[in-house]
N, C-alpha and C positions, 0 to 999 in steps of 0.2 A: 762308458760305463754301462753293462746292462743291468735293467732293474726290470723286474714281474711287475704287471701291472694288475692290481685289484683293488684300486678306488673305487672302481665302478660297482663293487658287490655292497657297499655302504649307500644306503638310503641317504639323499640329499635333502633334508628337512624344508630347506628352500629353493629346490630344484623346481623347475617348470609343471612336473605332474601334479603338484600341491597346489598349483594355481587352475589347475581344470576343474570342473563340474565332476561328481561323481559317475555321471551319465559317460563323458567323455573321457575321462580315465579308463573307465571299462572297455568303451571303443577300442583304445589306443593299447590297452594289454590283448584285445583280440586282434592286432593285426599281422600280418605277416614278418613286420619287422620286429617286433616283439619277439615271434617266434625265431627269427634269425639270431636275436639277440642271445636267445636261452639256449638254440641248438649249435648255433655257430662259434659267435663271438666270445661267449663263455667256456666253451669245449675247447678254443683254440689253443694249443700246447706253444708257449713262447719259446721253451727253453731251447728249439733248436737253432732259433734265430741271435742265442748268445755269441756264436762264433763271431758274428757280424761286427762288434763291440770289442774294443779295446779293455782289458784286465785293468788298465790303470785306472786309478781314482781321477775320476772326470764329472763332467755333467752327468746325469742319467739321460737313456735315452727316450724317447717319445715312446707312447705305449704300443709295443709292437702289435698288439690283437687288434687296438684300431687302425694302424695302418693296415693290415694284412685285410682286414673285414672291410675298412674304406675301397681296397682295389678290388674285392670280391665282388661287392656293390657296385664299383663303377663298370666292370666288366659285365656285368648281370644286367644293368640296365643300359649298356651302350652309353653311358656319359663320357663328354669329354671332361678334363679335369677341373676346365672353369664350372661345369654344372657341378661336378664332384662337391667342389668347394662350397658351390651356392648353396645347395642339398645338405652339405654338413652346418653350415652357417644358418639357415633360416627355416628347414625342414624337420618339423619334430617328431615324425617317424623316422626319419634317418638319424636323428641325434639318439631316438630310442633304441635303433637298432647297432647303434657304435657305443651303447653305455654312457652317453651325456646327460647329464641331468640339469645341469647348468646351463643357461642360454649365453652366457658370456664365455663359456669354456672354449676354448679352441685347442684340440687336441694336439695338431703340429701344423707348421707352416709348409705350404707345397715346396719349398727347398728341400725340406725335412724327409716328405716324402719320395722325392724324387732323388735325393742320397740315398735314401733306403732301399729302393728300387735298384739304383744301380750298384750298390754293395750287396743284393741279393744275386743278381744276375753274374755279378764277376766272380761272386763264391762259388756258384755252381756250374759256372764255366768252367772255372779252375779245376773243380774238383770232379767234374764230370767226364 
C-alpha cells in the first residue's frame, strides 16, 4: 500500500539536532547535505512511484523519498550498499540529507531497498 512520506517535515523535539551546540547546528545547516535535503529530498514527487504498490490494504511502504534519495547519494558518492547503510546509521550529515532526525530511526532495511529497486526496474522495463 502506497503512502506519502511527510513525517520529516515535523521537527523532532528530541532529535539529534537538539543535542548539538548552536554552533554545530549552524554548521550542519550550512552543509551540502542540508541543501540536498531541501532541494532534492523535499522536492521529490513520490506520486509516480505509487504504481509500484498494491491498492489493497496492507502495511504502508517504506518512505519512497528516503529510498530514492539514498540511491542518489549512493551513486553520487560511489558507495557500496554496505557503505550506504553505514552512512545512514552513523553519519549525521547523511541522516540530515535523508530527513532523519532521530538517531534510532531506520528508514528501511536492505531487503526493502533491494525489493524497491527490483520493482522499479521491472516496472520501467515492462512499460518502456
